[in-house]
N, C-alpha and C positions, 0 to 999 in steps of 0.2 A: 505493500500499499504506500509506502513512504517513497519507495522507487519512482512508483506512479506518480506521486503527486509532486516530485522533483522534476520528472520529465515535462508534466503538463505546466508545470510554472514555466520552465525553461523554453517550450514551445511557444507559450503566449509572450514571454519577454521577446521573443525574436520578431513577432508581428510589429512591435513598434521600434525594433532596433534601427539605426541608421546604417547605410553602408560604411564599412570601416574604410578610412584613409589609410591609402598605401605610402610607404615609405621608410626611411630609417628613424628608428625613434626608441625610447628606452622602453623596456616590457618587464611590468613587475608580474611574476608568477606566484599567483595564491596556492597555499598549501593545500587547498580544495581542490586545485588543477590534478593532482594526483603526479607520480613520479614519471609520467610518460617521458619527460626531457632525458631524465637520469638513465632510464632502462634504455632507451632507443638510441640515443646520441652518445652515450658512454658505456653503458654496462655491456651491451654485445661486443664492444670492441675490447673489452678487457677480458674476454674468454679466450683461453690459451690456446684452442684449435684454430681460431681465427687469426691469432696472432701468429702461430706457426707456420700458417698456411700464406703469409702476406697479405690476410685479407682484413688488417686492422690499420687504423691510422696511429694506433699506439705502439706499433711493433719498434722494438729497440729504443724505447724510451724510458725504460726502467730507472729511477733515481733522478728523472728529468722533470722540470716544471711543466705540468699539462693543464693546471687551472689556477684560478685566483688563489692566494694564500688565505682567503676566507671559506674555501671550498675542502670538505673532505668527504669522499665516497666509499662507503661501507657495504658489504655484503654479509647479512648475519641469519644464518638458519636456525639459531638457537633462540629467537625471540617466540615467548611462550603464546602459542593461540594464534600467530600469524600464517597466512595462507602458504607462503614458502617454508614454513619451518619443519624441520624434521630431527630425529636422534642421530640416524646415520643415512649418509647417501646410499645410493643404489649400488655402490661397490663395498659397502660396508666400512667406510670412513667415517669416525665421528664429526658432527657438525661443530663448525668452529663459527665464531665470528672474525670477519677480516676485513683489515683498513686496506682499501685498494689505493684511493688518494689520500695523502694524507697532508694535509694545510697545502695543496696544491701540487705536490709532489708525488708522481707515480711510484709506488712502493710494492705492488703485487698484481699479479694476474689470479684468474679464477682456472684450476687445475682438476682434472680427473686423474686416475691412475697411469693412462696411456701418455697423455701429453707430460705429466710431471717425470715420468720417466725418461722422456727424451731430454730431458735438461735436466737430469740428475737432480731432482728435487723431490717432496713430498707432495702427495694430494693435498688440496684445500678442501676436500670435502664436497666438491662441486660435480661429482660424477653422478648424473641424472638420466632417467628413460622413462618414456611414457608407460612400458610394460615390459613384461619378460621377452615380447618380441621384438625389442629393439636394443640396439647397442648402447651403454652410456657414453654420454658426450659432455663436456664441461657447460653448465647451466648456471645462471642467477637463482637465487633464492628469494630473500627479502632484501631488496637493494633500495639505497637511500642515500640523499646528501644530509650529513650530519647538521642539527639545529646549530644556529649562531647565537650572537647576543642582541640582535637588532629587534627591535619592537615591531610587529608585523604593520600595524598602523602608521608608524612612524616612516616606514618605507614608502607608502603610499604618500604620505603627507609631504616629504622630502622630492618628490617628482614632480616638476614644473608641468612637463607634458609627457603622455606617454599611452600605453595599451596595457590595461590590467587584465588578466587572464584567469578566469574563475573556474573554467573546466576546458580541458584538452580533448581533442578528438583524436581520429587517427592520424598516420603519416608513416612516411618512409625515411629510412636512412641509409645511406651507403658507407659501411664500415671501413672500406679501403680508405676514405678521403675524409670521411666525418660529416659530410654534406646531408643535410635533414630538411624535410618540408613537413610541418604538422598543422593540422586543421584546430582552429579554435572553435569549441561548440558555445562557450560564453565568455563574452569580452566587453570590456568597458573603456571608454575614453577617460584619461586623467587630464585634468587640467588645474593648474595653480595647486596641486596637492588635493584636489577632490575629484570623487568619482562623478562624473558627470552624466553621461548617458550610455546606453547599451549599443553595442554595434554588430553586425552580422557580416558573414562573409571573410573573416579574417583568417591567415594563414601566417605561420611562423617560417622563416627561410634562413638557414644559415649553417654554420659549421660547428660541431660537438666541441672540439678543444677551443675555438675561437670564443663561443658562447661561455664556455665554462672560465677562461680568463677574462671576460668582460663582467663577470658577477661581482658587484661590488658592494652588495648588503646580503645579509642572511638573516632570517628571521628565526625566532626562538620556538616557532611553532613547529609541529611535525603531522601530517595526515597522511595514512596509508591507503593505497588503492590496490584491489586485488584484481587478478586476470590469467587467463591462460597464455603463455608464452609458447609460440611455435618456432621450431627450428628443425632443419632436417627432416621435416615430415612428422615430427612428434611433438606432443605438446606436454607442458608441465605447469603445475600451479604455481605462481609466483605473487610477490606482492613488490610495491615500490613507492617511495614517498619522496618529498622534499618539503622543506619549510618555505615559507615566502621568502622568494628572491628577487632581487632586482638585477638585469642584465642591462648595461649601460647603453648597448646599441644593438638592435637587430632588425632585419629587414622584414616588415610586415608587409604582406600581400594583401590588396583591397582593392578599393576603386579611387584612380587618380583622380585629384580634385584640382 
């Protein structure tokens, strides 16, 4: 019932929404938006099989700065009750909390037993499969940007003009170069630090590492969204999250004014 109410409210809101202006502008992503950005534009690129195949923009960047200093990315299958949580992965490796990006520096990839053996490392407990009919491969669990110290409301108030994203839609990402396109299901224009009016037809166009480096404010809130992540023809349950964040500048697709 609650899901139906939210869907109806969003549909009615879009009837009165104005066309979204296009161009480069600051983008504030609410914690309500879910972790689509971190999952798609960052998480998949940190799975070791894609890294080893040369299909990740993060290949060869361990120990290097790949995000803003206020950004840390974590994959944690031990969170109690979360959709992507488990005690042991599908290869019998105990679930652990992994810091993938620590204050902007890439420190770890996600491994299963096979990819770990190729690099003389230990599996990180990310070997997952849909069922016994599939082979385990490196997959995310509960992946999120760690909360920061900024007050979520102050992030909006300190933005003179930009786009507030309340709910993300679907999208696509090229893990090889990090380029992405995401649909915005619910967005608002910010003017002089105030949320002014809803907009429709907005898309976010950018590059994962570039967007992570352009984050200049990270809120203290955190909200998880759940889903079924597909890769190599098999799906597994995952959750992802982010606090309210501000990206200094991002290309917003919409209506040219």
